[in-house]
N, CA, C and O atoms as a GROMACS GRO file, in nm:
protein
  656
    1MET      N    1  34.348  18.050   1.924
    1MET     CA    2  34.287  17.920   1.898
    1MET      C    3  34.232  17.988   1.796
    1MET      O    4  34.193  18.104   1.785
    2THR      N    5  34.237  17.848   1.684
    2THR     CA    6  34.198  17.863   1.546
    2THR      C    7  34.022  17.820   1.542
    2THR      O    8  33.948  17.789   1.635
    3TYR      N    9  33.997  17.830   1.419
    3TYR     CA   10  33.874  17.857   1.412
    3TYR      C   11  33.818  17.695   1.443
    3TYR      O   12  33.738  17.666   1.532
    4ASP      N   13  33.855  17.640   1.387
    4ASP     CA   14  33.802  17.450   1.431
    4ASP      C   15  33.790  17.484   1.545
    4ASP      O   16  33.672  17.515   1.562
    5ALA      N   17  33.866  17.498   1.663
    5ALA     CA   18  33.889  17.514   1.798
    5ALA      C   19  33.795  17.554   1.878
    5ALA      O   20  33.747  17.498   1.976
    6SER      N   21  33.761  17.694   1.811
    6SER     CA   22  33.689  17.786   1.871
    6SER      C   23  33.511  17.688   1.836
    6SER      O   24  33.424  17.643   1.911
    7MET      N   25  33.525  17.691   1.723
    7MET     CA   26  33.342  17.613   1.714
    7MET      C   27  33.361  17.471   1.759
    7MET      O   28  33.249  17.431   1.793
    8ARG      N   29  33.433  17.392   1.772
    8ARG     CA   30  33.444  17.258   1.873
    8ARG      C   31  33.425  17.304   1.996
    8ARG      O   32  33.363  17.222   2.064
    9PHE      N   33  33.473  17.474   2.096
    9PHE     CA   34  33.428  17.443   2.208
    9PHE      C   35  33.346  17.487   2.200
    9PHE      O   36  33.266  17.437   2.279
   10ALA      N   37  33.278  17.613   2.108
   10ALA     CA   38  33.118  17.639   2.093
   10ALA      C   39  33.037  17.558   2.140
   10ALA      O   40  32.965  17.567   2.240
   11LEU      N   41  33.060  17.431   2.024
   11LEU     CA   42  32.978  17.346   2.023
   11LEU      C   43  32.935  17.261   2.188
   11LEU      O   44  32.831  17.241   2.251
   12GLY      N   45  33.071  17.232   2.203
   12GLY     CA   46  33.068  17.164   2.355
   12GLY      C   47  33.036  17.226   2.427
   12GLY      O   48  33.001  17.160   2.525
   13VAL      N   49  33.018  17.390   2.447
   13VAL     CA   50  32.963  17.451   2.538
   13VAL      C   51  32.770  17.439   2.564
   13VAL      O   52  32.696  17.420   2.660
   14MET      N   53  32.758  17.462   2.430
   14MET     CA   54  32.617  17.429   2.399
   14MET      C   55  32.577  17.295   2.396
   14MET      O   56  32.458  17.264   2.396
   15VAL      N   57  32.704  17.182   2.393
   15VAL     CA   58  32.599  17.055   2.432
   15VAL      C   59  32.593  17.039   2.600
   15VAL      O   60  32.494  16.991   2.654
   16LEU      N   61  32.661  17.066   2.643
   16LEU     CA   62  32.686  17.091   2.795
   16LEU      C   63  32.547  17.178   2.874
   16LEU      O   64  32.477  17.133   2.965
   17ALA      N   65  32.538  17.273   2.827
   17ALA     CA   66  32.417  17.376   2.860
   17ALA      C   67  32.302  17.269   2.800
   17ALA      O   68  32.224  17.232   2.887
   18ALA      N   69  32.284  17.228   2.700
   18ALA     CA   70  32.144  17.159   2.659
   18ALA      C   71  32.139  17.030   2.792
   18ALA      O   72  32.039  17.004   2.859
   19CYS      N   73  32.257  16.972   2.804
   19CYS     CA   74  32.230  16.825   2.855
   19CYS      C   75  32.207  16.889   2.993
   19CYS      O   76  32.139  16.805   3.050
   20GLN      N   77  32.231  17.011   3.094
   20GLN     CA   78  32.237  17.065   3.236
   20GLN      C   79  32.088  17.102   3.196
   20GLN      O   80  32.010  17.062   3.282
   21GLY      N   81  32.021  17.174   3.082
   21GLY     CA   82  31.910  17.190   3.095
   21GLY      C   83  31.812  17.074   3.109
   21GLY      O   84  31.732  17.060   3.201
   22LYS      N   85  31.823  17.014   3.031
   22LYS     CA   86  31.733  16.864   3.010
   22LYS      C   87  31.740  16.774   3.144
   22LYS      O   88  31.644  16.706   3.177
   23ALA      N   89  31.869  16.777   3.223
   23ALA     CA   90  31.857  16.743   3.344
   23ALA      C   91  31.782  16.780   3.489
   23ALA      O   92  31.769  16.710   3.589
   24THR      N   93  31.735  16.929   3.460
   24THR     CA   94  31.647  16.991   3.574
   24THR      C   95  31.560  16.976   3.494
   24THR      O   96  31.522  16.873   3.550
   25GLU      N   97  31.490  16.986   3.408
   25GLU     CA   98  31.344  16.929   3.319
   25GLU      C   99  31.308  16.764   3.379
   25GLU      O  100  31.196  16.722   3.349
   26LYS      N  101  31.387  16.682   3.452
   26LYS     CA  102  31.364  16.586   3.513
   26LYS      C  103  31.314  16.599   3.667
   26LYS      O  104  31.346  16.525   3.759
   27ALA      N  105  31.236  16.702   3.671
   27ALA     CA  106  31.144  16.709   3.798
   27ALA      C  107  31.314  16.756   3.903
   27ALA      O  108  31.344  16.729   4.019
   28GLY      N  109  31.371  16.812   3.823
   28GLY     CA  110  31.515  16.843   3.957
   28GLY      C  111  31.588  16.783   3.938
   28GLY      O  112  31.693  16.845   3.918
   29ALA      N  113  31.598  16.683   3.932
   29ALA     CA  114  31.719  16.556   3.891
   29ALA      C  115  31.853  16.632   3.859
   29ALA      O  116  31.869  16.730   3.787
   30PRO      N  117  31.920  16.581   3.913
   30PRO     CA  118  32.098  16.649   3.898
   30PRO      C  119  32.102  16.545   3.803
   30PRO      O  120  32.041  16.441   3.781
   31ALA      N  121  32.213  16.622   3.745
   31ALA     CA  122  32.266  16.509   3.551
   31ALA      C  123  32.326  16.435   3.646
   31ALA      O  124  32.341  16.447   3.767
   32SER      N  125  32.363  16.340   3.547
   32SER     CA  126  32.479  16.230   3.537
   32SER      C  127  32.573  16.264   3.465
   32SER      O  128  32.562  16.290   3.345
   33ILE      N  129  32.698  16.268   3.545
   33ILE     CA  130  32.851  16.375   3.514
   33ILE      C  131  32.927  16.267   3.537
   33ILE      O  132  32.929  16.197   3.638
   34ALA      N  133  33.014  16.252   3.401
   34ALA     CA  134  33.129  16.164   3.460
   34ALA      C  135  33.248  16.226   3.356
   34ALA      O  136  33.235  16.314   3.271
   35ILE      N  137  33.339  16.169   3.386
   35ILE     CA  138  33.436  16.235   3.308
   35ILE      C  139  33.603  16.085   3.313
   35ILE      O  140  33.664  16.028   3.403
   36GLU      N  141  33.606  16.086   3.145
   36GLU     CA  142  33.675  15.963   3.098
   36GLU      C  143  33.784  16.011   3.026
   36GLU      O  144  33.797  16.130   2.997
   37GLY      N  145  33.881  15.905   2.988
   37GLY     CA  146  34.024  15.943   2.931
   37GLY      C  147  34.122  15.879   3.028
   37GLY      O  148  34.108  15.867   3.149
   38TYR      N  149  34.257  15.829   2.925
   38TYR     CA  150  34.352  15.771   2.991
   38TYR      C  151  34.318  15.666   3.007
   38TYR      O  152  34.410  15.612   3.068
   39GLY      N  153  34.220  15.578   2.989
   39GLY     CA  154  34.217  15.444   3.026
   39GLY      C  155  34.138  15.446   3.188
   39GLY      O  156  34.138  15.341   3.251
   40VAL      N  157  34.060  15.593   3.260
   40VAL     CA  158  34.025  15.555   3.343
   40VAL      C  159  33.865  15.613   3.342
   40VAL      O  160  33.833  15.662   3.233
   41HIS      N  161  33.771  15.615   3.437
   41HIS     CA  162  33.648  15.665   3.466
   41HIS      C  163  33.646  15.750   3.608
   41HIS      O  164  33.698  15.698   3.708
   42LEU      N  165  33.581  15.887   3.616
   42LEU     CA  166  33.603  15.903   3.685
   42LEU      C  167  33.458  16.025   3.723
   42LEU      O  168  33.425  16.119   3.652
   43VAL      N  169  33.397  15.984   3.851
   43VAL     CA  170  33.288  16.028   3.859
   43VAL      C  171  33.283  16.142   4.017
   43VAL      O  172  33.274  16.102   4.133
   44PRO      N  173  33.292  16.286   3.970
   44PRO     CA  174  33.276  16.362   4.080
   44PRO      C  175  33.202  16.352   4.200
   44PRO      O  176  33.100  16.288   4.175
   45VAL      N  177  33.206  16.384   4.318
   45VAL     CA  178  33.113  16.420   4.390
   45VAL      C  179  33.028  16.569   4.385
   45VAL      O  180  33.094  16.662   4.340
   46PRO      N  181  32.903  16.599   4.424
   46PRO     CA  182  32.848  16.738   4.431
   46PRO      C  183  32.936  16.841   4.513
   46PRO      O  184  32.992  16.794   4.612
   47ALA      N  185  32.955  16.964   4.486
   47ALA     CA  186  33.006  17.055   4.542
   47ALA      C  187  33.189  17.031   4.509
   47ALA      O  188  33.273  17.053   4.597
   48THR      N  189  33.211  17.002   4.425
   48THR     CA  190  33.355  17.000   4.360
   48THR      C  191  33.366  17.060   4.229
   48THR      O  192  33.284  17.072   4.138
   49SER      N  193  33.518  17.106   4.242
   49SER     CA  194  33.548  17.136   4.100
   49SER      C  195  33.668  17.091   4.027
   49SER      O  196  33.761  17.048   4.096
   50ALA      N  197  33.680  17.094   3.916
   50ALA     CA  198  33.806  17.000   3.867
   50ALA      C  199  33.846  17.098   3.747
   50ALA      O  200  33.767  17.177   3.695
   51THR      N  201  33.987  17.081   3.708
   51THR     CA  202  34.006  17.190   3.601
   51THR      C  203  34.160  17.073   3.561
   51THR      O  204  34.227  17.001   3.634
   52LEU      N  205  34.164  17.099   3.430
   52LEU     CA  206  34.195  16.999   3.335
   52LEU      C  207  34.375  17.068   3.222
   52LEU      O  208  34.384  17.075   3.100
   53LEU      N  209  34.481  17.103   3.323
   53LEU     CA  210  34.584  17.135   3.316
   53LEU      C  211  34.603  17.111   3.166
   53LEU      O  212  34.558  17.008   3.115
   54PRO      N  213  34.676  17.214   3.085
   54PRO     CA  214  34.770  17.208   2.929
   54PRO      C  215  34.840  17.081   2.970
   54PRO      O  216  34.800  16.979   2.914
   55ASN      N  217  34.916  17.072   3.037
   55ASN     CA  218  34.967  16.888   3.078
   55ASN      C  219  34.852  16.781   3.050
   55ASN      O  220  34.887  16.662   3.050
   56GLY      N  221  34.775  16.799   3.036
   56GLY     CA  222  34.660  16.681   3.103
   56GLY      C  223  34.634  16.636   3.200
   56GLY      O  224  34.548  16.548   3.198
   57THR      N  225  34.696  16.672   3.330
   57THR     CA  226  34.654  16.678   3.440
   57THR      C  227  34.526  16.733   3.475
   57THR      O  228  34.476  16.834   3.426
   58VAL      N  229  34.458  16.632   3.597
   58VAL     CA  230  34.308  16.647   3.637
   58VAL      C  231  34.376  16.705   3.818
   58VAL      O  232  34.452  16.654   3.901
   59ILE      N  233  34.296  16.836   3.810
   59ILE     CA  234  34.276  16.838   3.997
   59ILE      C  235  34.121  16.883   4.016
   59ILE      O  236  34.034  16.959   3.975
   60PHE      N  237  34.152  16.780   4.109
   60PHE     CA  238  33.982  16.795   4.173
   60PHE      C  239  33.986  16.850   4.316
   60PHE      O  240  34.071  16.807   4.394
   61GLY      N  241  33.905  16.936   4.350
   61GLY     CA  242  33.931  16.991   4.449
   61GLY      C  243  33.802  17.056   4.485
   61GLY      O  244  33.713  17.054   4.400
   62PRO      N  245  33.778  17.117   4.605
   62PRO     CA  246  33.635  17.214   4.678
   62PRO      C  247  33.569  17.304   4.562
   62PRO      O  248  33.636  17.357   4.474
   63LEU      N  249  33.434  17.313   4.574
   63LEU     CA  250  33.391  17.412   4.445
   63LEU      C  251  33.435  17.512   4.463
   63LEU      O  252  33.416  17.573   4.569
   64ALA      N  253  33.511  17.562   4.360
   64ALA     CA  254  33.596  17.675   4.327
   64ALA      C  255  33.485  17.818   4.389
   64ALA      O  256  33.541  17.912   4.446
   65THR      N  257  33.348  17.819   4.373
   65THR     CA  258  33.304  17.928   4.406
   65THR      C  259  33.233  17.914   4.573
   65THR      O  260  33.152  18.000   4.608
   66ALA      N  261  33.254  17.850   4.625
   66ALA     CA  262  33.212  17.764   4.762
   66ALA      C  263  33.310  17.844   4.846
   66ALA      O  264  33.424  17.866   4.804
   67PRO      N  265  33.252  17.904   5.005
   67PRO     CA  266  33.367  17.908   5.080
   67PRO      C  267  33.464  17.832   5.075
   67PRO      O  268  33.442  17.744   4.992
   68ARG      N  269  33.614  17.818   5.147
   68ARG     CA  270  33.644  17.707   5.180
   68ARG      C  271  33.649  17.634   5.307
   68ARG      O  272  33.649  17.676   5.423
   69PRO      N  273  33.656  17.498   5.251
   69PRO     CA  274  33.587  17.448   5.372
   69PRO      C  275  33.706  17.409   5.480
   69PRO      O  276  33.820  17.439   5.445
   70ALA      N  277  33.691  17.350   5.601
   70ALA     CA  278  33.758  17.316   5.701
   70ALA      C  279  33.893  17.227   5.682
   70ALA      O  280  34.004  17.246   5.731
   71LYS      N  281  33.852  17.128   5.599
   71LYS     CA  282  33.910  17.031   5.538
   71LYS      C  283  33.918  17.021   5.406
   71LYS      O  284  33.822  16.976   5.343
   72ILE      N  285  34.058  17.069   5.328
   72ILE     CA  286  34.086  17.051   5.158
   72ILE      C  287  34.086  16.883   5.162
   72ILE      O  288  34.155  16.810   5.232
   73LEU      N  289  34.005  16.854   5.080
   73LEU     CA  290  34.013  16.716   5.009
   73LEU      C  291  34.063  16.749   4.863
   73LEU      O  292  34.003  16.831   4.795
   74ASN      N  293  34.180  16.679   4.815
   74ASN     CA  294  34.221  16.674   4.674
   74ASN      C  295  34.238  16.531   4.566
   74ASN      O  296  34.234  16.421   4.622
   75VAL      N  297  34.252  16.534   4.462
   75VAL     CA  298  34.280  16.430   4.377
   75VAL      C  299  34.374  16.498   4.244
   75VAL      O  300  34.330  16.592   4.178
   76ALA      N  301  34.462  16.456   4.226
   76ALA     CA  302  34.524  16.486   4.066
   76ALA      C  303  34.551  16.370   4.011
   76ALA      O  304  34.626  16.291   4.068
   77VAL      N  305  34.513  16.353   3.933
   77VAL     CA  306  34.555  16.276   3.775
   77VAL      C  307  34.599  16.298   3.702
   77VAL      O  308  34.565  16.384   3.621
   78LYS      N  309  34.766  16.181   3.696
   78LYS     CA  310  34.851  16.225   3.602
   78LYS      C  311  34.814  16.147   3.493
   78LYS      O  312  34.800  16.034   3.539
   79THR      N  313  34.788  16.146   3.362
   79THR     CA  314  34.788  16.120   3.278
   79THR      C  315  34.885  16.000   3.187
   79THR      O  316  35.006  16.012   3.166
   80GLY      N  317  34.819  15.912   3.151
   80GLY     CA  318  34.944  15.828   3.074
   80GLY      C  319  34.892  15.709   3.011
   80GLY      O  320  34.814  15.745   2.923
   81LYS      N  321  34.901  15.586   3.016
   81LYS     CA  322  34.868  15.476   2.931
   81LYS      C  323  34.731  15.448   3.043
   81LYS      O  324  34.720  15.505   3.152
   82PRO      N  325  34.632  15.345   2.985
   82PRO     CA  326  34.570  15.317   3.090
   82PRO      C  327  34.558  15.191   3.135
   82PRO      O  328  34.557  15.085   3.071
   83PRO      N  329  34.549  15.213   3.268
   83PRO     CA  330  34.634  15.129   3.401
   83PRO      C  331  34.558  14.986   3.381
   83PRO      O  332  34.458  15.016   3.314
   84ALA      N  333  34.556  14.901   3.396
   84ALA     CA  334  34.508  14.730   3.416
   84ALA      C  335  34.424  14.780   3.524
   84ALA      O  336  34.305  14.754   3.510
   85ARG      N  337  34.464  14.858   3.648
   85ARG     CA  338  34.340  14.826   3.743
   85ARG      C  339  34.371  14.967   3.833
   85ARG      O  340  34.421  15.061   3.773
   86LEU      N  341  34.347  14.976   3.947
   86LEU     CA  342  34.359  15.109   4.037
   86LEU      C  343  34.311  15.029   4.152
   86LEU      O  344  34.199  14.986   4.178
   87ALA      N  345  34.446  15.018   4.228
   87ALA     CA  346  34.456  14.929   4.344
   87ALA      C  347  34.582  15.074   4.436
   87ALA      O  348  34.683  15.121   4.383
   88PRO      N  349  34.536  15.104   4.551
   88PRO     CA  350  34.590  15.175   4.642
   88PRO      C  351  34.676  15.150   4.708
   88PRO      O  352  34.662  15.060   4.790
   89HIS      N  353  34.862  15.256   4.692
   89HIS     CA  354  34.934  15.210   4.779
   89HIS      C  355  35.017  15.361   4.833
   89HIS      O  356  35.002  15.473   4.784
   90VAL      N  357  35.080  15.334   4.916
   90VAL     CA  358  35.156  15.467   4.970
   90VAL      C  359  35.250  15.493   4.940
   90VAL      O  360  35.337  15.406   4.941
   91GLU      N  361  35.280  15.622   4.898
   91GLU     CA  362  35.401  15.667   4.879
   91GLU      C  363  35.441  15.803   4.949
   91GLU      O  364  35.386  15.908   4.916
   92GLY      N  365  35.544  15.794   5.052
   92GLY     CA  366  35.531  15.890   5.138
   92GLY      C  367  35.423  15.910   5.192
   92GLY      O  368  35.369  15.808   5.234
   93GLN      N  369  35.344  16.051   5.217
   93GLN     CA  370  35.250  16.072   5.283
   93GLN      C  371  35.181  16.055   5.185
   93GLN      O  372  35.077  16.065   5.248
   94MET      N  373  35.149  16.038   5.090
   94MET     CA  374  35.020  15.985   4.973
   94MET      C  375  34.990  15.869   4.921
   94MET      O  376  35.068  15.784   4.879
   95THR      N  377  34.852  15.866   4.925
   95THR     CA  378  34.818  15.791   4.875
   95THR      C  379  34.788  15.773   4.720
   95THR      O  380  34.722  15.865   4.670
   96VAL      N  381  34.822  15.681   4.647
   96VAL     CA  382  34.801  15.654   4.457
   96VAL      C  383  34.743  15.566   4.485
   96VAL      O  384  34.750  15.478   4.572
   97TYR      N  385  34.640  15.606   4.353
   97TYR     CA  386  34.586  15.488   4.286
   97TYR      C  387  34.611  15.436   4.164
   97TYR      O  388  34.567  15.488   4.062
   98SER      N  389  34.674  15.346   4.165
   98SER     CA  390  34.754  15.297   4.026
   98SER      C  391  34.750  15.168   3.998
   98SER      O  392  34.666  15.102   4.060
   99ASP      N  393  34.830  15.106   3.908
   99ASP     CA  394  34.849  14.956   3.910
   99ASP      C  395  35.033  14.990   3.909
   99ASP      O  396  35.090  14.971   3.802
  100ASP      N  397  35.080  15.018   3.978
  100ASP     CA  398  35.194  15.026   4.008
  100ASP      C  399  35.297  15.027   3.863
  100ASP      O  400  35.413  14.985   3.870
  101VAL      N  401  35.255  15.066   3.766
  101VAL     CA  402  35.349  15.055   3.639
  101VAL      C  403  35.372  15.244   3.596
  101VAL      O  404  35.276  15.318   3.573
  102GLY      N  405  35.496  15.282   3.594
  102GLY     CA  406  35.544  15.427   3.602
  102GLY      C  407  35.478  15.503   3.492
  102GLY      O  408  35.472  15.626   3.496
  103ASP      N  409  35.426  15.431   3.391
  103ASP     CA  410  35.416  15.513   3.249
  103ASP      C  411  35.240  15.478   3.227
  103ASP      O  412  35.184  15.472   3.118
  104THR      N  413  35.170  15.456   3.373
  104THR     CA  414  35.072  15.440   3.343
  104THR      C  415  34.956  15.577   3.427
  104THR      O  416  34.993  15.634   3.529
  105THR      N  417  34.820  15.608   3.358
  105THR     CA  418  34.760  15.718   3.467
  105THR      C  419  34.715  15.658   3.580
  105THR      O  420  34.675  15.542   3.596
  106ARG      N  421  34.729  15.770   3.677
  106ARG     CA  422  34.752  15.740   3.818
  106ARG      C  423  34.696  15.832   3.881
  106ARG      O  424  34.682  15.929   3.805
  107LEU      N  425  34.644  15.859   4.020
  107LEU     CA  426  34.566  15.932   4.086
  107LEU      C  427  34.617  15.955   4.211
  107LEU      O  428  34.623  15.876   4.306
  108ALA      N  429  34.646  16.046   4.208
  108ALA     CA  430  34.730  16.105   4.366
  108ALA      C  431  34.616  16.173   4.454
  108ALA      O  432  34.545  16.265   4.414
  109LEU      N  433  34.611  16.118   4.571
  109LEU     CA  434  34.540  16.190   4.703
  109LEU      C  435  34.622  16.321   4.766
  109LEU      O  436  34.742  16.348   4.761
  110GLY      N  437  34.522  16.384   4.819
  110GLY     CA  438  34.594  16.464   4.875
  110GLY      C  439  34.674  16.451   4.998
  110GLY      O  440  34.610  16.384   5.079
  111VAL      N  441  34.793  16.490   5.046
  111VAL     CA  442  34.847  16.460   5.174
  111VAL      C  443  34.762  16.429   5.289
  111VAL      O  444  34.684  16.507   5.344
  112ASN      N  445  34.788  16.292   5.323
  112ASN     CA  446  34.728  16.228   5.460
  112ASN      C  447  34.592  16.190   5.420
  112ASN      O  448  34.513  16.152   5.506
  113GLN      N  449  34.553  16.197   5.273
  113GLN     CA  450  34.416  16.171   5.234
  113GLN      C  451  34.452  15.995   5.243
  113GLN      O  452  34.566  15.956   5.215
  114THR      N  453  34.369  15.921   5.274
  114THR     CA  454  34.339  15.757   5.205
  114THR      C  455  34.284  15.722   5.128
  114THR      O  456  34.293  15.607   5.083
  115THR      N  457  34.212  15.809   5.090
  115THR     CA  458  34.089  15.732   5.001
  115THR      C  459  34.049  15.875   4.949
  115THR      O  460  34.048  15.978   5.017
  116TYR      N  461  34.014  15.863   4.805
  116TYR     CA  462  33.934  15.958   4.748
  116TYR      C  463  33.803  16.016   4.775
  116TYR      O  464  33.768  16.113   4.708
  117GLU      N  465  33.721  15.965   4.871
  117GLU     CA  466  33.583  15.965   4.882
  117GLU      C  467  33.594  16.103   5.023
  117GLU      O  468  33.646  16.113   5.134
  118GLY      N  469  33.487  16.209   4.910
  118GLY     CA  470  33.422  16.304   4.936
  118GLY      C  471  33.504  16.430   4.792
  118GLY      O  472  33.478  16.547   4.762
  119VAL      N  473  33.570  16.366   4.758
  119VAL     CA  474  33.603  16.398   4.602
  119VAL      C  475  33.547  16.336   4.479
  119VAL      O  476  33.483  16.400   4.396
  120LEU      N  477  33.574  16.205   4.470
  120LEU     CA  478  33.510  16.143   4.372
  120LEU      C  479  33.411  16.057   4.417
  120LEU      O  480  33.428  16.016   4.532
  121LYS      N  481  33.282  16.004   4.340
  121LYS     CA  482  33.212  15.925   4.397
  121LYS      C  483  33.222  15.737   4.344
  121LYS      O  484  33.182  15.628   4.383
  122GLU      N  485  33.313  15.802   4.223
  122GLU     CA  486  33.363  15.670   4.170
  122GLU      C  487  33.483  15.676   4.057
  122GLU      O  488  33.460  15.726   3.947
  123ALA      N  489  33.598  15.629   4.086
  123ALA     CA  490  33.736  15.570   3.984
  123ALA      C  491  33.763  15.438   3.939
  123ALA      O  492  33.804  15.335   3.993
  124THR      N  493  33.730  15.467   3.837
  124THR     CA  494  33.813  15.309   3.793
  124THR      C  495  33.839  15.309   3.618
  124THR      O  496  33.827  15.394   3.530
  125VAL      N  497  33.881  15.162   3.624
  125VAL     CA  498  33.954  15.143   3.490
  125VAL      C  499  33.821  15.162   3.404
  125VAL      O  500  33.706  15.132   3.437
  126SER      N  501  33.880  15.239   3.245
  126SER     CA  502  33.771  15.281   3.153
  126SER      C  503  33.866  15.199   3.032
  126SER      O  504  33.979  15.150   3.035
  127SER      N  505  33.760  15.210   2.923
  127SER     CA  506  33.831  15.126   2.787
  127SER      C  507  33.874  15.243   2.699
  127SER      O  508  33.924  15.235   2.587
  128ARG      N  509  33.846  15.354   2.769
  128ARG     CA  510  33.863  15.494   2.656
  128ARG      C  511  33.997  15.532   2.667
  128ARG      O  512  34.024  15.578   2.778
  129ALA      N  513  34.095  15.528   2.584
  129ALA     CA  514  34.238  15.589   2.599
  129ALA      C  515  34.254  15.702   2.564
  129ALA      O  516  34.360  15.763   2.581
  130GLY      N  517  34.168  15.740   2.519
  130GLY     CA  518  34.189  15.873   2.444
  130GLY      C  519  34.190  16.003   2.529
  130GLY      O  520  34.187  16.000   2.652
  131ALA      N  521  34.193  16.080   2.481
  131ALA     CA  522  34.237  16.242   2.574
  131ALA      C  523  34.085  16.252   2.636
  131ALA      O  524  33.992  16.199   2.575
  132TRP      N  525  34.062  16.327   2.768
  132TRP     CA  526  33.968  16.375   2.884
  132TRP      C  527  33.822  16.411   2.761
  132TRP      O  528  33.818  16.476   2.656
  133THR      N  529  33.733  16.343   2.828
  133THR     CA  530  33.612  16.329   2.747
  133THR      C  531  33.457  16.391   2.871
  133THR      O  532  33.424  16.310   2.957
  134LEU      N  533  33.413  16.472   2.869
  134LEU     CA  534  33.294  16.506   2.958
  134LEU      C  535  33.187  16.403   2.913
  134LEU      O  536  33.166  16.374   2.795
  135ILE      N  537  33.120  16.349   3.022
  135ILE     CA  538  32.998  16.291   2.995
  135ILE      C  539  32.920  16.313   3.069
  135ILE      O  540  32.952  16.292   3.186
  136VAL      N  541  32.785  16.362   3.042
  136VAL     CA  542  32.677  16.455   3.072
  136VAL      C  543  32.532  16.353   3.051
  136VAL      O  544  32.476  16.357   2.941
  137ASP      N  545  32.510  16.316   3.096
  137ASP     CA  546  32.352  16.246   3.061
  137ASP      C  547  32.378  16.155   2.961
  137ASP      O  548  32.285  16.120   2.890
  138HIS      N  549  32.489  16.109   2.943
  138HIS     CA  550  32.518  16.032   2.816
  138HIS      C  551  32.605  16.057   2.674
  138HIS      O  552  32.654  15.983   2.588
  139ARG      N  553  32.595  16.216   2.700
  139ARG     CA  554  32.635  16.253   2.620
  139ARG      C  555  32.758  16.318   2.651
  139ARG      O  556  32.780  16.373   2.758
  140GLU      N  557  32.866  16.308   2.520
  140GLU     CA  558  32.932  16.317   2.551
  140GLU      C  559  33.058  16.473   2.419
  140GLU      O  560  33.032  16.500   2.301
  141THR      N  561  33.185  16.539   2.509
  141THR     CA  562  33.216  16.607   2.462
  141THR      C  563  33.317  16.667   2.524
  141THR      O  564  33.319  16.725   2.632
  142PRO      N  565  33.443  16.635   2.404
  142PRO     CA  566  33.612  16.663   2.460
  142PRO      C  567  33.615  16.784   2.520
  142PRO      O  568  33.561  16.883   2.470
  143TRP      N  569  33.714  16.782   2.693
  143TRP     CA  570  33.669  16.881   2.789
  143TRP      C  571  33.816  16.968   2.710
  143TRP      O  572  33.922  16.910   2.691
  144THR      N  573  33.800  17.063   2.687
  144THR     CA  574  33.907  17.195   2.695
  144THR      C  575  34.042  17.200   2.798
  144THR      O  576  34.038  17.209   2.921
  145ALA      N  577  34.143  17.194   2.727
  145ALA     CA  578  34.256  17.233   2.861
  145ALA      C  579  34.269  17.388   2.914
  145ALA      O  580  34.294  17.495   2.858
  146GLY      N  581  34.249  17.361   3.003
  146GLY     CA  582  34.249  17.515   3.118
  146GLY      C  583  34.126  17.569   3.157
  146GLY      O  584  34.121  17.663   3.236
  147ASP      N  585  33.976  17.491   3.080
  147ASP     CA  586  33.851  17.496   3.156
  147ASP      C  587  33.856  17.446   3.278
  147ASP      O  588  33.949  17.374   3.316
  148ARG      N  589  33.743  17.482   3.362
  148ARG     CA  590  33.697  17.462   3.460
  148ARG      C  591  33.602  17.397   3.476
  148ARG      O  592  33.510  17.457   3.420
  149ILE      N  593  33.542  17.246   3.552
  149ILE     CA  594  33.403  17.223   3.602
  149ILE      C  595  33.375  17.244   3.709
  149ILE      O  596  33.460  17.254   3.798
  150ASP      N  597  33.235  17.259   3.731
  150ASP     CA  598  33.165  17.316   3.859
  150ASP      C  599  33.055  17.210   3.910
  150ASP      O  600  32.936  17.223   3.880
  151VAL      N  601  33.107  17.096   3.996
  151VAL     CA  602  32.954  17.040   3.978
  151VAL      C  603  32.874  17.061   4.136
  151VAL      O  604  32.905  17.001   4.239
  152GLY      N  605  32.771  17.159   4.122
  152GLY     CA  606  32.746  17.215   4.243
  152GLY      C  607  32.688  17.128   4.313
  152GLY      O  608  32.669  17.010   4.283
  153ALA      N  609  32.642  17.209   4.458
  153ALA     CA  610  32.592  17.075   4.558
  153ALA      C  611  32.485  17.056   4.532
  153ALA      O  612  32.438  16.972   4.609
  154ASP      N  613  32.400  17.099   4.443
  154ASP     CA  614  32.241  16.999   4.356
  154ASP      C  615  32.336  16.940   4.222
  154ASP      O  616  32.300  16.949   4.105
  155GLY      N  617  32.423  16.899   4.253
  155GLY     CA  618  32.475  16.834   4.117
  155GLY      C  619  32.440  16.842   3.987
  155GLY      O  620  32.404  16.758   3.904
  156GLN      N  621  32.464  16.990   3.983
  156GLN     CA  622  32.401  17.076   3.823
  156GLN      C  623  32.544  17.084   3.783
  156GLN      O  624  32.627  17.081   3.873
  157LEU      N  625  32.592  17.096   3.630
  157LEU     CA  626  32.735  17.145   3.566
  157LEU      C  627  32.794  17.270   3.556
  157LEU      O  628  32.705  17.355   3.548
  158THR      N  629  32.844  17.291   3.554
  158THR     CA  630  32.903  17.466   3.510
  158THR      C  631  33.034  17.417   3.437
  158THR      O  632  33.118  17.343   3.487
  159VAL      N  633  33.035  17.462   3.331
  159VAL     CA  634  33.192  17.482   3.268
  159VAL      C  635  33.228  17.637   3.278
  159VAL      O  636  33.151  17.728   3.248
  160VAL      N  637  33.364  17.650   3.326
  160VAL     CA  638  33.405  17.771   3.333
  160VAL      C  639  33.519  17.780   3.221
  160VAL      O  640  33.618  17.708   3.230
  161LYS      N  641  33.504  17.862   3.123
  161LYS     CA  642  33.573  17.915   3.014
  161LYS      C  643  33.724  17.961   3.081
  161LYS      O  644  33.741  18.039   3.174
  162GLN      N  645  33.832  17.880   2.998
  162GLN     CA  646  33.970  17.966   3.063
  162GLN      C  647  33.939  18.147   2.996
  162GLN      O  648  33.866  18.178   2.903
  163ALA      N  649  34.009  18.223   3.070
  163ALA     CA  650  34.027  18.347   3.003
  163ALA      C  651  34.170  18.325   2.917
  163ALA      O  652  34.278  18.272   2.942
  164PRO      N  653  34.080  18.430   2.749
  164PRO     CA  654  34.178  18.410   2.674
  164PRO      C  655  34.342  18.439   2.714
  164PRO      O  656  34.431  18.416   2.632
   0.00000   0.00000   0.00000
């Protein structure tokens, strides 16, 4: 990792930590957390983890630090051009939210899941076409590939840095 990349990451972690602390000061109110990029706006539910893979794909699933739930719900977001809409359609045993154009961003749900409920509060089209950005209490920071975010049951955000 270059010096500039290290500094950007360190600054991003400090901003997220500051945002998390600020949310706690508001009488324990959870932070407002969203992820935007590649034409979509995503809001994870509490008790969810998300990892940004090196190829840009985001995987949402159960909170990584909690016991495994009886039913695993997950969503994979494959990046592409911004979609015109996110409409559900069935592909084999999976439900996919997309505009049905092959080179646009799409959300693929776990096998036999018909909705992203339980994983995401919201999945909408966004005007942000660039790389993934974490938005915490309206403050933005780039999301580094390999890092995981954990949204605790209390709605608080933790960023888990990738191993070197």
